[in-house]
Structures are given as structure tokens and as C-alpha cells.
C-alpha positions as CSV (number, residue, x, y, z in Angstrom):
1,X,-42.4,3.0,-38.7
2,X,-38.8,1.7,-38.2
3,X,-36.3,1.9,-41.0
4,X,-34.3,-1.1,-39.9
5,X,-35.5,-4.7,-39.8
6,X,-35.1,-6.7,-36.6
7,X,-32.3,-8.7,-38.3
8,X,-30.3,-5.5,-39.2
9,X,-30.9,-4.1,-35.7
10,X,-29.6,-7.2,-34.1
11,X,-26.5,-7.2,-36.4
12,X,-25.7,-3.5,-35.7
13,X,-26.1,-4.1,-31.9
14,X,-23.7,-7.0,-32.2
15,X,-21.2,-4.8,-34.0
16,X,-21.6,-2.1,-31.3
17,X,-21.1,-4.8,-28.5
18,X,-17.9,-6.0,-30.2
19,X,-16.7,-2.3,-30.3
20,X,-17.3,-2.1,-26.5
21,X,-15.3,-5.3,-25.9
22,X,-12.4,-4.1,-28.2
23,X,-12.5,-0.7,-26.4
24,X,-12.0,-2.4,-23.0
25,X,-9.1,-4.4,-24.5
26,X,-7.5,-1.2,-25.9
27,X,-7.9,0.6,-22.6
28,X,-5.9,-2.1,-20.8
29,X,-2.6,-0.6,-22.1
30,X,-1.4,3.0,-22.5
31,X,-0.1,2.0,-25.9
32,X,-3.6,1.3,-27.3
33,X,-5.7,3.4,-25.0
34,X,-6.4,6.2,-27.5
35,X,-7.4,3.7,-30.1
36,X,-9.6,1.8,-27.6
37,X,-11.4,5.0,-26.6
38,X,-12.1,5.9,-30.2
39,X,-13.5,2.4,-30.9
40,X,-15.7,2.6,-27.8
41,X,-17.0,6.0,-28.9
42,X,-17.8,4.7,-32.4
43,X,-19.7,1.8,-30.9
44,X,-21.7,4.2,-28.7
45,X,-22.5,6.3,-31.7
46,X,-23.6,3.3,-33.7
47,X,-25.8,2.1,-30.9
48,X,-27.6,5.5,-30.6
49,X,-28.1,5.7,-34.4
50,X,-29.4,2.2,-34.4
51,X,-32.0,3.1,-31.8
52,X,-33.2,6.0,-33.8
53,X,-33.5,3.9,-37.0
54,X,-35.1,0.8,-35.4
55,X,-37.4,1.9,-32.6
56,X,-40.7,3.7,-32.8
57,X,-39.8,6.7,-30.8
58,X,-42.2,9.3,-29.4
59,X,-41.2,12.9,-28.5
60,X,-38.3,12.9,-30.9
61,X,-37.9,16.7,-30.7
62,X,-37.5,16.5,-26.9
63,X,-35.0,13.6,-27.2
64,X,-32.9,15.6,-29.7
65,X,-33.1,18.7,-27.5
66,X,-31.9,16.7,-24.5
67,X,-29.0,15.3,-26.6
68,X,-28.1,18.9,-27.7
69,X,-28.2,20.3,-24.2
70,X,-26.1,17.4,-22.8
71,X,-23.6,17.8,-25.6
72,X,-23.4,21.5,-25.2
73,X,-22.5,21.0,-21.5
74,X,-20.2,18.0,-21.8
75,X,-18.1,18.9,-24.8
76,X,-16.6,22.2,-23.4
77,X,-16.3,20.7,-19.9
78,X,-14.3,17.7,-21.2
79,X,-12.1,19.9,-23.4
80,X,-11.2,22.4,-20.6
81,X,-10.9,20.1,-17.6
82,X,-7.4,20.1,-16.1
83,X,-5.6,16.8,-15.6
84,X,-5.8,17.4,-11.8
85,X,-9.6,17.5,-12.1
86,X,-9.9,14.4,-14.3
87,X,-10.8,12.1,-11.4
88,X,-13.7,14.5,-10.4
89,X,-14.9,14.4,-14.0
90,X,-14.8,10.6,-14.2
91,X,-16.7,10.4,-10.9
92,X,-19.2,13.0,-12.1
93,X,-19.9,11.1,-15.4
94,X,-20.2,7.9,-13.5
95,X,-22.8,9.4,-11.1
96,X,-24.8,10.9,-13.9
97,X,-24.9,7.5,-15.6
98,X,-26.3,5.8,-12.5
99,X,-28.8,8.6,-11.9
100,X,-30.0,8.4,-15.5
101,X,-30.5,4.6,-15.2
102,X,-32.6,5.1,-12.0
103,X,-34.8,7.8,-13.6
104,X,-35.4,5.6,-16.7
105,X,-36.5,2.8,-14.4
106,X,-39.0,5.0,-12.6
107,X,-40.5,6.1,-15.9
108,X,-40.8,2.5,-17.1
109,X,-42.4,1.2,-13.9
110,X,-45.9,2.1,-15.1
111,X,-45.4,0.0,-18.2
112,X,-44.3,-3.2,-16.5
113,X,-46.7,-5.8,-15.1
114,X,-44.3,-8.8,-14.9
115,X,-43.0,-9.1,-11.2
116,X,-39.6,-10.2,-12.5
117,X,-39.2,-7.1,-14.6
118,X,-40.4,-5.0,-11.7
119,X,-37.6,-6.6,-9.7
120,X,-35.1,-5.4,-12.3
121,X,-36.7,-1.9,-12.0
122,X,-36.2,-1.9,-8.3
123,X,-32.6,-3.0,-8.6
124,X,-31.9,-0.3,-11.2
125,X,-33.5,2.4,-9.1
126,X,-31.7,1.4,-5.9
127,X,-28.2,0.8,-7.3
128,X,-28.4,3.8,-9.7
129,X,-29.4,6.1,-6.8
130,X,-26.6,4.8,-4.6
131,X,-24.1,5.4,-7.5
132,X,-25.4,8.9,-8.1
133,X,-25.3,10.1,-4.5
134,X,-22.0,8.3,-3.7
135,X,-20.3,9.7,-6.8
136,X,-21.5,13.2,-5.8
137,X,-19.7,12.8,-2.4
138,X,-16.5,11.5,-4.1
139,X,-16.5,14.6,-6.3
140,X,-16.9,16.8,-3.2
141,X,-14.1,15.1,-1.4
142,X,-11.7,15.2,-4.4
143,X,-12.6,18.8,-5.0
144,X,-12.2,19.5,-1.2
145,X,-15.7,21.0,-1.1
146,X,-16.2,18.7,1.8
147,X,-13.7,17.2,4.2
148,X,-11.5,14.4,3.0
149,X,-11.6,13.0,6.5
150,X,-14.1,10.2,7.2
151,X,-17.4,11.9,8.2
152,X,-19.1,9.9,11.0
153,X,-21.8,10.5,13.5
154,X,-22.9,8.4,16.5
155,X,-25.0,5.4,15.6
156,X,-24.2,5.7,11.9
157,X,-23.9,1.9,11.3
158,X,-27.5,1.5,12.8
159,X,-28.8,4.2,10.5
160,X,-27.2,2.5,7.5
161,X,-28.8,-0.7,8.5
162,X,-32.2,0.9,8.9
163,X,-31.9,2.6,5.5
164,X,-31.0,-0.7,3.8
165,X,-34.0,-2.5,5.5
166,X,-36.2,0.4,4.4
167,X,-35.0,0.0,0.9
168,X,-35.7,-3.7,0.9
169,X,-39.2,-3.1,2.2
170,X,-39.9,-0.3,-0.3
171,X,-38.6,-2.4,-3.1
172,X,-40.8,-5.4,-2.2
173,X,-43.8,-3.1,-2.2
174,X,-42.9,-1.7,-5.6
175,X,-42.6,-5.2,-7.0
176,X,-46.0,-6.2,-5.6
177,X,-48.0,-3.0,-6.2
178,X,-46.1,-1.1,-8.9
179,X,-46.7,2.0,-6.7
180,X,-45.1,5.2,-7.9
181,X,-45.1,6.6,-4.4
182,X,-43.1,3.6,-3.0
183,X,-40.7,3.9,-6.0
184,X,-40.0,7.5,-5.1
185,X,-39.4,6.4,-1.5
186,X,-37.0,3.8,-2.8
187,X,-35.1,6.4,-4.7
188,X,-34.8,8.6,-1.6
189,X,-33.5,5.7,0.4
190,X,-31.1,4.8,-2.3
191,X,-29.7,8.4,-2.3
192,X,-29.4,8.2,1.5
193,X,-27.6,4.9,1.2
194,X,-25.1,6.4,-1.3
195,X,-24.3,9.2,1.0
196,X,-23.9,7.0,4.1
197,X,-21.7,4.6,2.1
198,X,-19.2,7.1,1.0
199,X,-19.1,9.7,3.7
200,X,-17.1,7.4,6.1
201,X,-14.4,6.9,3.4
202,X,-11.5,9.2,3.6
203,X,-8.2,10.2,2.0
204,X,-6.4,7.8,-0.2
205,X,-9.4,5.4,-0.3
206,X,-11.5,7.6,-2.5
207,X,-10.1,6.2,-5.8
208,X,-11.2,2.8,-4.8
209,X,-14.7,4.1,-4.2
210,X,-14.8,5.7,-7.6
211,X,-14.0,2.3,-9.2
212,X,-16.6,0.5,-7.0
213,X,-19.3,3.0,-7.9
214,X,-18.4,2.6,-11.5
215,X,-19.2,-1.1,-11.2
216,X,-22.5,-0.1,-9.5
217,X,-23.4,2.1,-12.4
218,X,-22.6,-0.7,-14.9
219,X,-24.9,-3.1,-13.0
220,X,-27.7,-0.5,-12.9
221,X,-27.4,0.0,-16.7
222,X,-27.4,-3.8,-17.2
223,X,-30.6,-4.1,-15.2
224,X,-32.1,-1.2,-17.2
225,X,-31.4,-3.3,-20.3
226,X,-33.7,-6.0,-18.8
227,X,-36.3,-3.4,-18.1
228,X,-36.2,-1.9,-21.6
229,X,-35.7,-5.2,-23.4
230,X,-32.5,-3.9,-24.9
231,X,-29.8,-6.5,-25.3
232,X,-27.0,-3.9,-26.0
233,X,-27.7,-2.1,-22.7
234,X,-27.4,-5.4,-20.9
235,X,-24.1,-6.3,-22.6
236,X,-22.6,-2.8,-22.1
237,X,-23.7,-2.6,-18.5
238,X,-22.4,-6.0,-17.7
239,X,-19.0,-5.1,-19.3
240,X,-18.8,-2.0,-17.2
241,X,-19.9,-3.8,-14.0
242,X,-17.4,-6.6,-14.5
243,X,-14.5,-4.4,-15.4
244,X,-15.2,-2.0,-12.5
245,X,-15.4,-4.9,-10.1
246,X,-12.1,-6.4,-11.3
247,X,-10.4,-3.0,-11.1
248,X,-11.8,-2.4,-7.6
249,X,-10.3,-5.7,-6.4
250,X,-7.0,-5.0,-8.1
251,X,-6.7,-1.6,-6.6
252,X,-7.7,-2.9,-3.1
253,X,-5.0,-5.6,-3.4
254,X,-2.5,-2.8,-4.4
255,X,-3.3,-1.2,-1.1
256,X,-3.0,-4.4,0.8
257,X,-6.6,-4.2,2.1
258,X,-10.0,-5.7,1.5
259,X,-12.8,-3.8,-0.1
260,X,-14.9,-4.2,3.1
261,X,-12.1,-2.7,5.2
262,X,-11.8,0.2,2.8
263,X,-15.5,1.0,2.8
264,X,-16.2,0.5,6.5
265,X,-12.8,0.7,8.1
266,X,-13.6,4.2,9.5
267,X,-16.0,2.6,12.0
268,X,-13.1,0.9,13.7
269,X,-10.4,3.5,12.9
270,X,-9.0,1.8,9.9
271,X,-9.7,4.4,7.1
272,X,-7.3,6.8,5.7
273,X,-8.0,10.3,7.0
274,X,-6.8,13.4,5.2
275,X,-5.0,15.9,7.3
276,X,-3.6,19.5,6.9
277,X,-1.2,19.3,9.9
278,X,2.3,20.4,9.1
279,X,5.3,18.7,10.6
280,X,7.8,20.9,12.5
281,X,10.6,18.2,12.7
282,X,13.9,19.2,11.0
283,X,14.7,18.0,7.5
284,X,17.6,18.3,5.1
285,X,16.9,20.7,2.2
286,X,19.1,21.6,-0.8
287,X,19.3,23.8,-3.8
288,X,18.3,23.0,-7.4
289,X,22.0,23.3,-8.4
290,X,23.1,20.7,-5.9
291,X,20.3,18.3,-6.8
292,X,21.2,18.8,-10.5
293,X,24.8,17.7,-9.8
294,X,23.5,14.6,-8.0
295,X,21.2,13.7,-10.9
296,X,23.6,14.6,-13.7
297,X,26.5,12.4,-12.4
298,X,24.4,9.5,-11.3
299,X,24.3,6.2,-13.2
300,X,20.7,5.3,-12.5
301,X,17.8,7.6,-11.6
302,X,14.2,6.5,-10.8
303,X,11.5,9.2,-10.9
304,X,8.4,8.6,-8.8
305,X,5.5,10.8,-9.9
306,X,2.5,11.6,-7.7
307,X,-0.6,13.8,-7.5
308,X,1.6,16.9,-6.7
309,X,3.1,16.6,-10.2
310,X,-0.4,16.7,-11.7
311,X,-1.4,19.7,-9.6
312,X,1.7,21.6,-10.7
313,X,1.2,20.5,-14.4
314,X,4.8,19.6,-14.4
315,X,4.6,16.5,-16.5
316,X,6.2,18.1,-19.6
317,X,9.1,19.5,-17.5
318,X,9.8,16.2,-15.8
319,X,9.8,14.5,-19.2
320,X,12.3,17.1,-20.5
321,X,14.4,16.5,-17.4
322,X,14.4,12.8,-18.0
323,X,15.5,13.4,-21.7
324,X,18.3,15.7,-20.6
325,X,19.6,13.1,-18.1
326,X,19.4,10.3,-20.7
327,X,21.4,12.5,-23.0
328,X,24.1,12.6,-20.4
329,X,24.2,8.7,-20.2
330,X,22.0,8.4,-17.2
331,X,19.6,5.4,-17.0
332,X,16.2,7.0,-16.2
333,X,12.9,5.2,-15.5
334,X,9.6,6.2,-14.0
335,X,8.2,4.1,-11.1
336,X,4.4,3.9,-11.2
337,X,2.4,2.9,-8.2
338,X,-1.1,1.4,-8.9
339,X,-2.9,3.9,-6.7
340,X,-0.8,7.0,-7.3
341,X,-2.9,10.0,-8.0
342,X,-6.6,10.2,-7.6
343,X,-7.9,7.6,-10.1
344,X,-6.7,4.3,-11.6
345,X,-3.9,5.0,-14.2
346,X,-3.7,8.7,-13.3
347,X,0.1,8.8,-13.6
348,X,0.2,6.7,-16.8
349,X,-2.2,9.2,-18.4
350,X,-0.2,12.2,-17.1
351,X,3.1,10.9,-18.5
352,X,1.5,9.8,-21.7
353,X,0.3,13.4,-22.2
354,X,4.0,14.5,-22.0
355,X,5.1,11.8,-24.5
356,X,7.1,9.8,-22.0
357,X,7.9,6.5,-23.7
358,X,5.9,3.6,-22.4
359,X,9.2,1.6,-22.2
360,X,10.3,4.0,-19.5
361,X,7.4,3.2,-17.1
362,X,8.0,0.5,-14.5
363,X,5.2,-1.1,-12.4
364,X,5.7,-1.6,-8.7
365,X,6.6,-5.3,-8.8
366,X,9.1,-4.7,-11.6
367,X,10.9,-1.7,-10.1
368,X,11.1,-2.6,-6.4
369,X,14.0,-5.0,-6.8
370,X,15.9,-2.3,-8.7
371,X,15.9,0.3,-6.0
372,X,18.9,-1.2,-4.2
373,X,21.0,-0.5,-7.3
374,X,19.6,2.9,-7.9
375,X,21.7,6.0,-7.2
376,X,18.9,8.5,-6.7
377,X,15.2,8.4,-6.5
378,X,13.4,11.7,-7.4
379,X,10.0,11.8,-5.8
380,X,7.8,14.4,-7.4
381,X,4.6,15.1,-5.5
382,X,4.2,11.6,-4.1
383,X,4.0,10.7,-0.5
384,X,1.8,7.8,0.7
385,X,3.0,5.4,-2.0
386,X,6.6,5.6,-0.8
387,X,5.9,5.9,3.0
388,X,7.7,3.1,5.0
389,X,4.9,3.2,7.5
390,X,3.0,0.9,5.3
391,X,5.5,-1.8,6.3
392,X,6.8,-0.7,9.7
393,X,3.7,0.8,11.5
394,X,0.9,-1.7,12.3
395,X,-1.3,1.1,13.6
396,X,-1.0,3.1,10.4
397,X,-4.1,3.4,8.2
398,X,-1.9,2.4,5.2
399,X,-0.3,-0.5,7.0
400,X,-0.1,-3.5,4.6
401,X,-0.2,-1.4,1.4
402,X,2.5,-2.4,-1.0
403,X,4.8,0.6,-1.6
404,X,7.6,1.7,-3.9
405,X,10.5,0.8,-1.7
406,X,12.6,3.9,-2.5
407,X,14.1,3.7,1.0
408,X,16.5,1.1,-0.4
409,X,18.1,3.6,-2.9
410,X,21.4,5.3,-2.2
411,X,19.8,8.8,-2.1
412,X,16.3,10.1,-2.2
413,X,15.2,13.6,-3.3
414,X,11.7,14.9,-2.5
415,X,10.2,17.8,-4.4
416,X,7.5,19.1,-2.1
417,X,5.5,22.3,-1.7
418,X,5.4,22.0,2.1
419,X,5.7,19.5,4.9
420,X,1.9,18.7,4.7
421,X,1.3,15.0,4.8
422,X,-0.1,13.0,1.9
423,X,-3.7,12.3,1.2
424,X,-3.7,9.5,3.8
425,X,-3.0,12.2,6.5
426,X,0.1,10.6,8.1
427,X,3.7,11.7,8.4
428,X,6.4,10.1,6.2
429,X,9.4,9.1,8.2
430,X,11.4,8.8,5.0
431,X,11.5,12.7,4.9
432,X,13.7,12.6,8.0
433,X,16.0,9.9,6.8
434,X,19.7,11.0,6.6
435,X,19.8,9.9,2.9
436,X,16.8,12.2,2.0
437,X,17.0,15.7,0.6
438,X,14.1,18.0,0.1
439,X,13.6,20.8,-2.4
440,X,10.6,23.0,-1.5
441,X,8.5,24.8,-4.0
442,X,6.0,24.3,-6.8
443,X,6.9,21.1,-8.5
444,X,6.9,22.5,-12.0
445,X,9.1,25.5,-11.0
446,X,11.5,23.3,-9.0
447,X,11.8,20.9,-12.0
448,X,12.5,23.8,-14.3
449,X,15.3,25.1,-12.1
450,X,16.8,21.6,-11.8
451,X,16.5,21.1,-15.5
452,X,18.3,24.4,-16.2
453,X,21.1,23.4,-13.8
454,X,21.5,20.0,-15.4
455,X,21.8,21.6,-18.9
456,X,24.5,23.9,-17.5
457,X,26.7,21.1,-16.2
């Protein structure tokens, strides 16, 4: 017997849906992201409680046990994860969501006779399986458990085509017969499709794939709402699918490429390919003390953060350096590229953790016109997002990607661990420009030494 009437159930679902919408609105800005996340979590909790109070559930002890096990795993993992591993965690959560939707669809197949509902079941199974397998590959690439280079084999496009045709055929049989065997075949083909979709993607394109798979998971969840007759699942999944699709297009535009070219560019040599090759060309290096003098007596400094800053956990040190320079009368801002890091908004989250004022962050379109009047650009752990090859080398895999045009500044200082190229796997000619100085070492340690020298001026 349910404790809530249908009217109260619908009302609470409406409140939860509004919470999800407000959460998305809050997450659109670093200022309100924390509040938006809390509102979304409250909406999810309200939705779960409403299900328990309104539905006639069977196997409640098993459900509670599953929730307890999941919470016991997720809570410590989320608490302990390093900022550098946040993209992997996001991809993992996304894949688990898609996989869960697919499994729910399989379990519901035997209870559905309507062909249209079975069609929703097929869609959920296929898209959820693609999201699960694809997300697993992105985690492997980001964690460098598998090569970040595009992984191809002869005839791969034909194999992909055969898998998709097989999925359509299996899905049609599931709709007509409701066969569990064909549904399992469909799941297997969906997993294969996910692997084949993401394996050819390499290097700096992986964040785009994470966003796209997030949209896939949202669509799978929305379809599962149709299968289960749950309006809130339909609303929540649609929100995730729509926002993920929009984000994917925005990020692809930020890279100056189409989504199709990003996903399938490797077949014609157009995908970014991670590399470990070290350049042996000469560069100009300097000491922390000399760089401190340049920074301390400049009028305007722009700091460009990248993934290397996250790896070194140097966000608090760079924030302290910015504060020390501002105290000396230097105008300091941070230039944020839309695809810097390994996930959307990675640098914004990193700097927010270090309490860098939101007013100090400049987006690409806003900061690019200001580089010509900038004395020094301090590039900390970034490479591809400032690489002039995006504008000057038509054969480059990042050609056409809008970049932070730091080359226009008076002086450029790179903090780098080595001469290894960026995630796109191509050399940066800016490193060899006469106006560029390099300081080698761990980013956090280098920043601390520069900070100490600035304070001693």
C-alpha cells in the first residue's frame, strides 16, 4: 500500500523536476555552481523518497542493500578523488548511469507487450550500452591505462557499420518477439559499438566525447522513463540529454571542428593523437629569480592555467602568486580556454577551489584582444590551447581551433616539466619564439620559487 496519493506524488515529482532545472541554471556559472549542485542533490533525494512512499515496491531489503553498497563505494571515492582525476570520475559516473538504464530496460522487457514501449526498451538498451562501454574507454584513455592515440585496425569502418546493422536487426526482433536472447545480443552489440566509437578518438578530443556520452546517458534515462511510466525520469533524462548535446556543440565550436570530425576524424588522419616524443630543439630557459623580476615589475600579467597545473596541485600557489603581484600594483587576470584541462570547466573548478575571484577570470573572446597590451603571459601547464599551429598549420590536427593568442604579448613564460608536447601530440612553435622563456620543473614547486622571489623584491 502506497503512503502518498497520486496527486501528492505528482506534486513532489514536479518539485523535484523544478530542482533539476534550477540546478542546471546554477551550474551555468562558477558563482552559483555550489548552490546549484546542492539544489540538484536535494531534488534527487526528494525523487527517491517519493518513489519509496508512492510505489508498491517488492524486494525492499535488496533495494536498500544496493543503495547502501553504492553509497559505501561512491562516498569515499568522491571525497578522496584528486582534482586531476575528476574527469575520470565524471566519465565513470556517466557510464554507470548508462549501464544502469540498459539493465533496467532488460529487466522490464518481460513486462511490456506494447510494441511502442518495447521500442523505448530497445533504445534504452542500445544507447545505455554504448554510453557504458564508451565511457569505460574514456576513463582508460584519461588514466593512460590505454593509449591516448587513436586506436584503429584495418576495415574498422566496415566493422562499425556491421555492428550498427546488427544492432538494428536485433532491436527489430526484440520489438516484435520480446525475446530475452535477442535483447542480450543487442546489449553485446551496443557494448561493441561503444568501444568502436571511442577507440579511434585520441588526445585532446576526449573531453568532447565525455560530453557526448553524457548526452547519450541522458537520452537512455529519458527512454527508461517511458518504459517505467515515470514522468520524472523522462524529465531528468531529457534535461541531461539536452544540456549534454548543447555542451558538446559548444566545445566542438571552441575547437573549431564539427562533432563528426572529432568522432571519426582518425579515419582520415584528422584526430588529435597523444605523443610522448620529446623535442631536442634549443629553447631559452631562465631562473625563478629572473622570472620574478619580470613579473614583479610588469604592469599587466595574464596567467594561462592548464592540465599541468592540476597535475601539480599548484592552484593555491598560483592564486597566492597572483595576490602577491596585485599587492605590488600589477594587473593580473587568468585566461580560461573552453577546452583547457580534461573536462568542461576544469580550470574554473580548479581556480575556484583556490578561491581565485571570479572577476579575475577571462574567457577566450574577452581576453584575446588584451594580449597585445600585456607585458607577460605566464603559461602554467597549458600547451595546445596556446599553440599557434591552430592558426598557421593547415595539416595540424588542431588547425582551426580558436586559441588564446598569447603570441601577441610582449613576453611569454612557460612553466613546463619537460619538452613533451601537449595532449594533442604536436610541437608548440611558441616554445622556440625569441620572446619565450621556459622554467622547467614541477609546476607547484616552480610557482613556489617564483612566489618567494617576488616577495623578496
